[in-house]
N, CA, C and O atoms as CSV, one atom per row, in Angstrom:
chain,resi,resn,atom,element,x,y,z
A,1,SER,N,N,31.736,13.490,185.556
A,1,SER,CA,C,30.727,13.422,186.622
A,1,SER,C,C,30.070,12.029,186.628
A,1,SER,O,O,29.544,11.625,187.665
A,2,ALA,N,N,30.081,11.290,185.525
A,2,ALA,CA,C,29.475,10.004,185.445
A,2,ALA,C,C,30.528,8.861,185.732
A,2,ALA,O,O,30.213,7.682,185.570
A,3,SER,N,N,31.765,9.228,186.153
A,3,SER,CA,C,32.752,8.237,186.370
A,3,SER,C,C,32.408,7.248,187.455
A,3,SER,O,O,32.761,6.071,187.383
A,4,TRP,N,N,31.702,7.750,188.476
A,4,TRP,CA,C,31.256,6.777,189.593
A,4,TRP,C,C,30.255,5.788,189.001
A,4,TRP,O,O,30.193,4.629,189.413
A,5,PHE,N,N,29.470,6.263,188.026
A,5,PHE,CA,C,28.453,5.372,187.449
A,5,PHE,C,C,29.146,4.323,186.544
A,5,PHE,O,O,28.753,3.157,186.527
A,6,ARG,N,N,30.187,4.760,185.791
A,6,ARG,CA,C,30.907,3.804,184.932
A,6,ARG,C,C,31.544,2.738,185.795
A,6,ARG,O,O,31.489,1.555,185.458
A,7,GLN,N,N,32.165,3.148,186.937
A,7,GLN,CA,C,32.729,2.234,187.892
A,7,GLN,C,C,31.747,1.222,188.381
A,7,GLN,O,O,32.062,0.034,188.454
A,8,LEU,N,N,30.541,1.670,188.726
A,8,LEU,CA,C,29.470,0.788,189.189
A,8,LEU,C,C,29.130,-0.227,188.121
A,8,LEU,O,O,28.980,-1.410,188.425
A,9,VAL,N,N,29.009,0.191,186.912
A,9,VAL,CA,C,28.643,-0.685,185.771
A,9,VAL,C,C,29.742,-1.718,185.603
A,9,VAL,O,O,29.459,-2.905,185.444
A,10,VAL,N,N,31.006,-1.275,185.636
A,10,VAL,CA,C,32.128,-2.211,185.555
A,10,VAL,C,C,32.083,-3.245,186.631
A,10,VAL,O,O,32.278,-4.429,186.356
A,11,GLU,N,N,31.821,-2.825,187.892
A,11,GLU,CA,C,31.715,-3.745,188.996
A,11,GLU,C,C,30.567,-4.695,188.836
A,11,GLU,O,O,30.686,-5.875,189.164
A,12,LEU,N,N,29.463,-4.208,188.340
A,12,LEU,CA,C,28.309,-5.117,188.203
A,12,LEU,C,C,28.431,-6.060,187.045
A,12,LEU,O,O,27.937,-7.186,187.107
A,13,THR,N,N,29.071,-5.631,185.997
A,13,THR,CA,C,29.174,-6.474,184.750
A,13,THR,C,C,30.483,-7.148,184.612
A,13,THR,O,O,30.611,-8.056,183.790
A,14,GLY,N,N,31.508,-6.746,185.396
A,14,GLY,CA,C,32.832,-7.284,185.263
A,14,GLY,C,C,32.927,-8.789,185.480
A,14,GLY,O,O,33.701,-9.438,184.777
A,15,GLY,N,N,32.190,-9.376,186.409
A,15,GLY,CA,C,32.243,-10.760,186.640
A,15,GLY,C,C,31.455,-11.628,185.777
A,15,GLY,O,O,31.525,-12.851,185.901
A,16,MET,N,N,30.655,-11.031,184.847
A,16,MET,CA,C,29.771,-11.818,184.021
A,16,MET,C,C,30.539,-12.411,182.841
A,16,MET,O,O,31.345,-11.745,182.191
A,17,GLU,N,N,30.263,-13.656,182.600
A,17,GLU,CA,C,30.923,-14.344,181.510
A,17,GLU,C,C,30.164,-14.035,180.170
A,17,GLU,O,O,30.744,-13.967,179.086
A,18,ASN,N,N,28.847,-13.860,180.339
A,18,ASN,CA,C,28.018,-13.601,179.183
A,18,ASN,C,C,28.099,-12.125,178.842
A,18,ASN,O,O,27.470,-11.317,179.526
A,19,LEU,N,N,28.843,-11.736,177.818
A,19,LEU,CA,C,29.066,-10.352,177.500
A,19,LEU,C,C,27.781,-9.687,177.009
A,19,LEU,O,O,27.616,-8.483,177.209
A,20,THR,N,N,26.876,-10.415,176.383
A,20,THR,CA,C,25.613,-9.857,175.931
A,20,THR,C,C,24.800,-9.425,177.098
A,20,THR,O,O,24.263,-8.317,177.087
A,21,THR,N,N,24.678,-10.247,178.117
A,21,THR,CA,C,23.907,-9.894,179.343
A,21,THR,C,C,24.523,-8.671,179.989
A,21,THR,O,O,23.804,-7.779,180.440
A,22,GLY,N,N,25.870,-8.617,180.040
A,22,GLY,CA,C,26.568,-7.446,180.644
A,22,GLY,C,C,26.300,-6.181,179.842
A,22,GLY,O,O,26.080,-5.112,180.410
A,23,ALA,N,N,26.319,-6.311,178.494
A,23,ALA,CA,C,26.064,-5.135,177.647
A,23,ALA,C,C,24.592,-4.591,177.855
A,23,ALA,O,O,24.353,-3.388,177.964
A,24,VAL,N,N,23.693,-5.514,177.899
A,24,VAL,CA,C,22.272,-5.218,178.153
A,24,VAL,C,C,22.122,-4.480,179.458
A,24,VAL,O,O,21.486,-3.429,179.534
A,25,LEU,N,N,22.728,-5.059,180.497
A,25,LEU,CA,C,22.639,-4.459,181.885
A,25,LEU,C,C,23.262,-3.070,181.853
A,25,LEU,O,O,22.676,-2.131,182.391
A,26,LYS,N,N,24.432,-2.912,181.239
A,26,LYS,CA,C,25.117,-1.634,181.147
A,26,LYS,C,C,24.222,-0.629,180.475
A,26,LYS,O,O,24.089,0.496,180.956
A,27,ASP,N,N,23.596,-1.009,179.363
A,27,ASP,CA,C,22.711,-0.127,178.640
A,27,ASP,C,C,21.497,0.312,179.480
A,27,ASP,O,O,21.101,1.477,179.495
A,28,LYS,N,N,20.945,-0.661,180.158
A,28,LYS,CA,C,19.797,-0.345,181.075
A,28,LYS,C,C,20.159,0.626,182.189
A,28,LYS,O,O,19.423,1.560,182.508
A,29,LEU,N,N,21.361,0.356,182.782
A,29,LEU,CA,C,21.774,1.255,183.855
A,29,LEU,C,C,22.127,2.620,183.380
A,29,LEU,O,O,21.899,3.602,184.086
A,30,THR,N,N,22.656,2.708,182.250
A,30,THR,CA,C,22.983,4.047,181.590
A,30,THR,C,C,21.665,4.826,181.367
A,30,THR,O,O,21.578,6.025,181.635
A,31,ASN,N,N,20.659,4.108,180.872
A,31,ASN,CA,C,19.367,4.766,180.606
A,31,ASN,C,C,18.749,5.232,181.902
A,31,ASN,O,O,18.204,6.333,181.974
A,32,ILE,N,N,18.827,4.419,182.909
A,32,ILE,CA,C,18.214,4.760,184.285
A,32,ILE,C,C,18.945,6.017,184.737
A,32,ILE,O,O,18.292,6.982,185.135
A,33,ALA,N,N,20.297,6.043,184.690
A,33,ALA,CA,C,21.078,7.213,185.178
A,33,ALA,C,C,20.722,8.485,184.364
A,33,ALA,O,O,20.574,9.567,184.932
A,34,SER,N,N,20.583,8.334,182.995
A,34,SER,CA,C,20.293,9.473,182.182
A,34,SER,C,C,18.927,10.015,182.541
A,34,SER,O,O,18.761,11.234,182.599
A,35,ASP,N,N,17.961,9.185,182.780
A,35,ASP,CA,C,16.582,9.620,183.159
A,35,ASP,C,C,16.639,10.342,184.458
A,35,ASP,O,O,16.012,11.395,184.570
A,36,LEU,N,N,17.364,9.851,185.491
A,36,LEU,CA,C,17.466,10.450,186.737
A,36,LEU,C,C,18.107,11.837,186.642
A,36,LEU,O,O,17.594,12.800,187.213
A,37,ILE,N,N,19.175,11.933,185.956
A,37,ILE,CA,C,19.855,13.197,185.757
A,37,ILE,C,C,18.968,14.210,185.082
A,37,ILE,O,O,18.934,15.377,185.472
A,38,SER,N,N,18.240,13.764,184.059
A,38,SER,CA,C,17.321,14.619,183.388
A,38,SER,C,C,16.202,15.140,184.363
A,38,SER,O,O,15.865,16.324,184.345
A,39,LYS,N,N,15.649,14.244,185.193
A,39,LYS,CA,C,14.562,14.673,186.086
A,39,LYS,C,C,15.120,15.626,187.159
A,39,LYS,O,O,14.421,16.567,187.535
A,40,VAL,N,N,16.304,15.430,187.649
A,40,VAL,CA,C,16.890,16.335,188.667
A,40,VAL,C,C,17.176,17.684,187.997
A,40,VAL,O,O,16.921,18.724,188.604
A,41,ASP,N,N,17.667,17.697,186.835
A,41,ASP,CA,C,17.936,18.945,186.069
A,41,ASP,C,C,16.610,19.722,185.863
A,41,ASP,O,O,16.562,20.929,186.098
A,42,HIS,N,N,15.576,19.050,185.439
A,42,HIS,CA,C,14.226,19.642,185.199
A,42,HIS,C,C,13.729,20.287,186.533
A,42,HIS,O,O,13.256,21.423,186.544
A,43,THR,N,N,13.850,19.538,187.632
A,43,THR,CA,C,13.393,20.048,188.919
A,43,THR,C,C,14.114,21.286,189.316
A,43,THR,O,O,13.513,22.248,189.795
A,44,VAL,N,N,15.418,21.269,189.118
A,44,VAL,CA,C,16.232,22.449,189.498
A,44,VAL,C,C,15.847,23.646,188.695
A,44,VAL,O,O,15.741,24.749,189.230
A,45,GLN,N,N,15.625,23.444,187.360
A,45,GLN,CA,C,15.212,24.541,186.535
A,45,GLN,C,C,13.919,25.165,186.937
A,45,GLN,O,O,13.751,26.376,186.799
A,46,ASN,N,N,13.012,24.394,187.422
A,46,ASN,CA,C,11.647,24.840,187.831
A,46,ASN,C,C,11.605,25.308,189.269
A,46,ASN,O,O,10.565,25.786,189.722
A,47,LEU,N,N,12.652,25.193,189.971
A,47,LEU,CA,C,12.652,25.488,191.411
A,47,LEU,C,C,12.242,26.929,191.687
A,47,LEU,O,O,11.442,27.171,192.590
A,48,GLY,N,N,12.753,27.860,190.958
A,48,GLY,CA,C,12.445,29.260,191.149
A,48,GLY,C,C,11.153,29.677,190.501
A,48,GLY,O,O,10.811,30.851,190.639
A,49,LYS,N,N,10.403,28.861,189.817
A,49,LYS,CA,C,9.225,29.229,189.104
A,49,LYS,C,C,7.969,28.986,189.893
A,49,LYS,O,O,6.895,29.393,189.451
A,50,THR,N,N,8.047,28.329,191.065
A,50,THR,CA,C,6.871,28.067,191.865
A,50,THR,C,C,6.431,29.312,192.525
A,50,THR,O,O,7.213,29.967,193.214
A,51,LYS,N,N,5.136,29.678,192.326
A,51,LYS,CA,C,4.614,30.843,192.946
A,51,LYS,C,C,3.959,30.542,194.316
A,51,LYS,O,O,3.120,29.647,194.429
A,52,PRO,N,N,4.349,31.286,195.320
A,52,PRO,CA,C,3.704,31.073,196.652
A,52,PRO,C,C,2.213,31.484,196.657
A,52,PRO,O,O,1.780,32.371,195.922
A,53,SER,N,N,1.477,30.807,197.504
A,53,SER,CA,C,0.062,31.220,197.651
A,53,SER,C,C,-0.417,30.810,199.052
A,53,SER,O,O,0.310,30.113,199.760
A,54,GLU,N,N,-1.599,31.217,199.460
A,54,GLU,CA,C,-2.137,30.898,200.743
A,54,GLU,C,C,-2.172,29.330,200.919
A,54,GLU,O,O,-1.874,28.785,201.982
A,55,ASP,N,N,-2.546,28.684,199.834
A,55,ASP,CA,C,-2.611,27.214,199.861
A,55,ASP,C,C,-1.333,26.486,199.821
A,55,ASP,O,O,-1.185,25.393,200.367
A,56,ALA,N,N,-0.370,27.130,199.138
A,56,ALA,CA,C,1.030,26.579,199.010
A,56,ALA,C,C,2.081,27.610,199.318
A,56,ALA,O,O,2.777,28.089,198.422
A,57,PRO,N,N,2.202,27.968,200.631
A,57,PRO,CA,C,3.164,28.936,201.081
A,57,PRO,C,C,4.620,28.361,200.890
A,57,PRO,O,O,4.837,27.149,200.888
A,58,ILE,N,N,5.591,29.305,200.732
A,58,ILE,CA,C,6.918,28.965,200.612
A,58,ILE,C,C,7.736,29.622,201.691
A,58,ILE,O,O,7.529,30.804,201.966
A,59,THR,N,N,8.684,28.895,202.334
A,59,THR,CA,C,9.470,29.548,203.351
A,59,THR,C,C,10.752,30.111,202.839
A,59,THR,O,O,11.474,29.442,202.099
A,60,PHE,N,N,11.049,31.300,203.206
A,60,PHE,CA,C,12.275,32.001,202.766
A,60,PHE,C,C,13.147,32.208,204.024
A,60,PHE,O,O,12.613,32.422,205.112
A,61,LYS,N,N,14.474,32.146,203.879
A,61,LYS,CA,C,15.365,32.434,204.933
A,61,LYS,C,C,16.054,33.767,204.611
A,61,LYS,O,O,16.532,33.984,203.498
A,62,VAL,N,N,16.090,34.632,205.595
A,62,VAL,CA,C,16.708,35.958,205.425
A,62,VAL,C,C,18.191,35.745,205.389
A,62,VAL,O,O,18.775,35.195,206.322
A,63,VAL,N,N,18.842,36.206,204.244
A,63,VAL,CA,C,20.311,35.977,204.098
A,63,VAL,C,C,21.116,37.322,204.115
A,63,VAL,O,O,22.346,37.342,204.163
A,64,HIS,N,N,20.364,38.398,204.073
A,64,HIS,CA,C,21.054,39.725,204.130
A,64,HIS,C,C,21.552,39.998,205.517
A,64,HIS,O,O,20.816,39.786,206.481
A,65,ARG,N,N,22.808,40.475,205.666
A,65,ARG,CA,C,23.379,40.742,206.969
A,65,ARG,C,C,22.577,41.672,207.750
A,65,ARG,O,O,22.469,41.513,208.966
A,66,GLY,N,N,21.976,42.685,207.104
A,66,GLY,CA,C,21.195,43.644,207.814
A,66,GLY,C,C,19.726,43.252,208.128
A,66,GLY,O,O,18.932,44.000,208.698
A,67,GLY,N,N,19.458,42.032,207.707
A,67,GLY,CA,C,18.086,41.549,207.907
A,67,GLY,C,C,17.118,41.958,206.796
A,67,GLY,O,O,17.545,42.147,205.657
A,68,ALA,N,N,15.866,42.093,207.089
A,68,ALA,CA,C,14.859,42.549,206.114
A,68,ALA,C,C,13.753,43.288,206.850
A,68,ALA,O,O,13.226,42.854,207.874
A,69,LEU,N,N,13.448,44.403,206.274
A,69,LEU,CA,C,12.412,45.277,206.822
A,69,LEU,C,C,11.035,44.862,206.366
A,69,LEU,O,O,10.799,44.721,205.166
A,70,VAL,N,N,10.112,44.660,207.303
A,70,VAL,CA,C,8.750,44.293,207.002
A,70,VAL,C,C,7.896,45.515,207.088
A,70,VAL,O,O,7.927,46.253,208.073
A,71,ARG,N,N,7.116,45.729,206.027
A,71,ARG,CA,C,6.240,46.956,205.950
A,71,ARG,C,C,4.853,46.467,205.972
A,71,ARG,O,O,4.610,45.286,205.723
A,72,SER,N,N,3.889,47.356,206.272
A,72,SER,CA,C,2.470,47.005,206.384
A,72,SER,C,C,1.841,46.787,205.031
A,72,SER,O,O,0.911,45.990,204.906
A,73,GLY,N,N,2.321,47.474,204.018
A,73,GLY,CA,C,1.778,47.305,202.635
A,73,GLY,C,C,2.831,46.977,201.588
A,73,GLY,O,O,4.025,46.907,201.878
A,74,TYR,N,N,2.365,46.780,200.380
A,74,TYR,CA,C,3.212,46.494,199.241
A,74,TYR,C,C,4.163,47.623,199.015
A,74,TYR,O,O,5.331,47.396,198.700
A,75,GLU,N,N,3.673,48.898,199.175
A,75,GLU,CA,C,4.505,50.060,198.838
A,75,GLU,C,C,5.695,50.193,199.810
A,75,GLU,O,O,5.535,50.012,201.017
A,76,THR,N,N,6.862,50.502,199.286
A,76,THR,CA,C,8.058,50.658,200.108
A,76,THR,C,C,7.967,51.966,201.039
A,76,THR,O,O,8.842,52.241,201.860
A,77,THR,N,N,6.880,52.698,200.837
A,77,THR,CA,C,6.681,53.898,201.680
A,77,THR,C,C,5.721,53.631,202.849
A,77,THR,O,O,5.532,54.479,203.721
A,78,SER,N,N,5.109,52.410,202.845
A,78,SER,CA,C,4.086,52.097,203.904
A,78,SER,C,C,4.863,51.894,205.247
A,78,SER,O,O,6.087,51.766,205.297
A,79,ALA,N,N,4.052,51.880,206.301
A,79,ALA,CA,C,4.629,51.882,207.665
A,79,ALA,C,C,5.496,50.604,207.933
A,79,ALA,O,O,5.225,49.495,207.473
A,80,GLN,N,N,6.528,50.879,208.701
A,80,GLN,CA,C,7.414,49.756,209.091
A,80,GLN,C,C,6.802,48.989,210.225
A,80,GLN,O,O,6.381,49.570,211.225
A,81,VAL,N,N,6.750,47.685,210.076
A,81,VAL,CA,C,6.038,46.807,211.008
A,81,VAL,C,C,7.035,46.000,211.916
A,81,VAL,O,O,6.801,45.817,213.111
A,82,HIS,N,N,8.151,45.533,211.290
A,82,HIS,CA,C,9.027,44.638,211.981
A,82,HIS,C,C,10.319,44.581,211.244
A,82,HIS,O,O,10.369,44.889,210.053
A,83,GLN,N,N,11.428,44.173,211.958
A,83,GLN,CA,C,12.765,43.970,211.295
A,83,GLN,C,C,13.094,42.479,211.461
A,83,GLN,O,O,13.286,42.019,212.586
A,84,LEU,N,N,13.160,41.721,210.364
A,84,LEU,CA,C,13.540,40.365,210.436
A,84,LEU,C,C,15.109,40.301,210.561
A,84,LEU,O,O,15.815,41.109,209.957
A,85,SER,N,N,15.596,39.378,211.314
A,85,SER,CA,C,17.075,39.266,211.484
A,85,SER,C,C,17.553,38.275,210.474
A,85,SER,O,O,16.793,37.439,209.985
A,86,GLU,N,N,18.902,38.379,210.146
A,86,GLU,CA,C,19.583,37.451,209.294
A,86,GLU,C,C,19.404,36.002,209.875
A,86,GLU,O,O,19.614,35.776,211.067
A,87,GLY,N,N,19.027,35.072,209.031
A,87,GLY,CA,C,18.827,33.704,209.431
A,87,GLY,C,C,17.446,33.321,209.811
A,87,GLY,O,O,17.107,32.147,209.960
A,88,GLU,N,N,16.642,34.357,209.967
A,88,GLU,CA,C,15.185,34.121,210.344
A,88,GLU,C,C,14.379,33.583,209.196
A,88,GLU,O,O,14.672,33.906,208.045
A,89,ILE,N,N,13.374,32.773,209.457
A,89,ILE,CA,C,12.594,32.096,208.401
A,89,ILE,C,C,11.223,32.862,208.353
A,89,ILE,O,O,10.603,33.157,209.374
A,90,ALA,N,N,10.822,33.147,207.139
A,90,ALA,CA,C,9.547,33.823,206.919
A,90,ALA,C,C,8.678,33.007,205.971
A,90,ALA,O,O,9.170,32.460,204.985
A,91,THR,N,N,7.360,32.926,206.278
A,91,THR,CA,C,6.438,32.227,205.433
A,91,THR,C,C,5.814,33.148,204.418
A,91,THR,O,O,5.105,34.082,204.794
A,92,VAL,N,N,6.061,32.911,203.108
A,92,VAL,CA,C,5.624,33.759,202.019
A,92,VAL,C,C,4.366,33.139,201.333
A,92,VAL,O,O,4.310,31.954,201.002
A,93,VAL,N,N,3.379,34.029,201.151
A,93,VAL,CA,C,2.113,33.565,200.556
A,93,VAL,C,C,1.790,34.336,199.188
A,93,VAL,O,O,0.835,33.985,198.494
A,94,GLU,N,N,2.555,35.312,198.859
A,94,GLU,CA,C,2.348,36.049,197.675
A,94,GLU,C,C,3.601,36.761,197.211
A,94,GLU,O,O,4.360,37.300,198.017
A,95,GLN,N,N,3.817,36.758,195.868
A,95,GLN,CA,C,4.983,37.515,195.357
A,95,GLN,C,C,4.504,38.441,194.234
A,95,GLN,O,O,3.693,38.051,193.393
A,96,ALA,N,N,5.003,39.632,194.238
A,96,ALA,CA,C,4.749,40.609,193.239
A,96,ALA,C,C,6.048,41.344,192.972
A,96,ALA,O,O,6.484,42.179,193.765
A,97,GLY,N,N,6.657,41.019,191.848
A,97,GLY,CA,C,7.968,41.643,191.493
A,97,GLY,C,C,8.979,41.186,192.525
A,97,GLY,O,O,9.125,39.994,192.798
A,98,ARG,N,N,9.708,42.211,193.121
A,98,ARG,CA,C,10.721,41.892,194.081
A,98,ARG,C,C,10.148,41.855,195.535
A,98,ARG,O,O,10.885,41.599,196.488
A,99,ARG,N,N,8.832,42.113,195.679
A,99,ARG,CA,C,8.158,42.153,196.947
A,99,ARG,C,C,7.422,40.862,197.214
A,99,ARG,O,O,6.881,40.245,196.296
A,100,VAL,N,N,7.399,40.443,198.495
A,100,VAL,CA,C,6.663,39.215,198.900
A,100,VAL,C,C,5.821,39.598,200.161
A,100,VAL,O,O,6.230,40.401,200.999
A,101,ARG,N,N,4.632,38.971,200.229
A,101,ARG,CA,C,3.814,39.106,201.419
A,101,ARG,C,C,4.032,37.917,202.371
A,101,ARG,O,O,3.903,36.759,201.973
A,102,ILE,N,N,4.347,38.208,203.570
A,102,ILE,CA,C,4.616,37.171,204.543
A,102,ILE,C,C,3.464,37.110,205.586
A,102,ILE,O,O,2.780,38.103,205.833
A,103,ILE,N,N,3.278,35.915,206.185
A,103,ILE,CA,C,2.292,35.765,207.235
A,103,ILE,C,C,2.943,35.322,208.528
A,103,ILE,O,O,2.286,35.264,209.567
A,104,SER,N,N,4.205,35.014,208.477
A,104,SER,CA,C,4.912,34.553,209.685
A,104,SER,C,C,6.425,34.924,209.564
A,104,SER,O,O,6.966,34.762,208.470
A,105,PRO,N,N,7.097,35.382,210.554
A,105,PRO,CA,C,6.685,35.518,211.942
A,105,PRO,C,C,5.683,36.624,212.222
A,105,PRO,O,O,5.015,36.627,213.256
A,106,VAL,N,N,5.583,37.589,211.263
A,106,VAL,CA,C,4.572,38.686,211.367
A,106,VAL,C,C,3.955,38.776,209.978
A,106,VAL,O,O,4.409,38.149,209.021
A,107,GLU,N,N,2.896,39.589,209.911
A,107,GLU,CA,C,2.222,39.804,208.629
A,107,GLU,C,C,2.789,41.119,208.047
A,107,GLU,O,O,2.947,42.122,208.744
A,108,GLY,N,N,3.085,41.060,206.734
A,108,GLY,CA,C,3.505,42.281,206.065
A,108,GLY,C,C,4.157,42.022,204.766
A,108,GLY,O,O,4.031,40.913,204.246
A,109,TRP,N,N,4.873,42.997,204.177
A,109,TRP,CA,C,5.529,42.890,202.907
A,109,TRP,C,C,7.035,43.082,203.089
A,109,TRP,O,O,7.460,43.888,203.917
A,110,VAL,N,N,7.855,42.334,202.308
A,110,VAL,CA,C,9.291,42.369,202.426
A,110,VAL,C,C,9.846,42.331,200.954
A,110,VAL,O,O,9.289,41.712,200.048
A,111,SER,N,N,10.941,43.021,200.822
A,111,SER,CA,C,11.720,42.920,199.497
A,111,SER,C,C,12.565,41.749,199.548
A,111,SER,O,O,13.227,41.492,200.553
A,112,VAL,N,N,12.574,40.959,198.414
A,112,VAL,CA,C,13.426,39.777,198.399
A,112,VAL,C,C,14.818,40.120,197.872
A,112,VAL,O,O,15.716,39.282,197.959
A,113,GLU,N,N,15.023,41.285,197.344
A,113,GLU,CA,C,16.294,41.723,196.974
A,113,GLU,C,C,16.329,43.262,197.093
A,113,GLU,O,O,15.282,43.911,197.109
A,114,THR,N,N,17.548,43.837,197.175
A,114,THR,CA,C,17.632,45.350,197.341
A,114,THR,C,C,17.252,45.988,196.028
A,114,THR,O,O,17.244,45.322,194.992
A,115,LYS,N,N,16.945,47.233,196.053
A,115,LYS,CA,C,16.561,47.911,194.878
A,115,LYS,C,C,17.683,47.962,193.823
A,115,LYS,O,O,17.423,48.155,192.636
A,116,ASP,N,N,18.950,47.782,194.287
A,116,ASP,CA,C,20.097,47.722,193.429
A,116,ASP,C,C,20.384,46.321,192.923
A,116,ASP,O,O,21.312,46.146,192.134
A,117,GLY,N,N,19.633,45.324,193.340
A,117,GLY,CA,C,19.749,43.952,192.857
A,117,GLY,C,C,20.621,43.179,193.870
A,117,GLY,O,O,20.871,41.988,193.688
């Protein structure tokens, strides 16, 4: 995965007559790339850990073919309010287990996964 980076280093240092300068540059570029990869990896690991809130809502896209059923309350027995279609975007402000509270396109509660997972 780092072969493109090695090629870049070769291109940048290949024409240098001073091998010490080339080695220093290669070392610095390697460190920069390692830091960047580490930061990206850390960001990806924390991606699913962000909790939605009124101040920091998160948008979800409905990916289930059958859409998603919006109910008036947290309980899966509460009244049905709306049916979201596949591909529709919902604004989430609260999450509790597999249920999320949305405020757009309608207000209500939706399951983010089926009861079977």
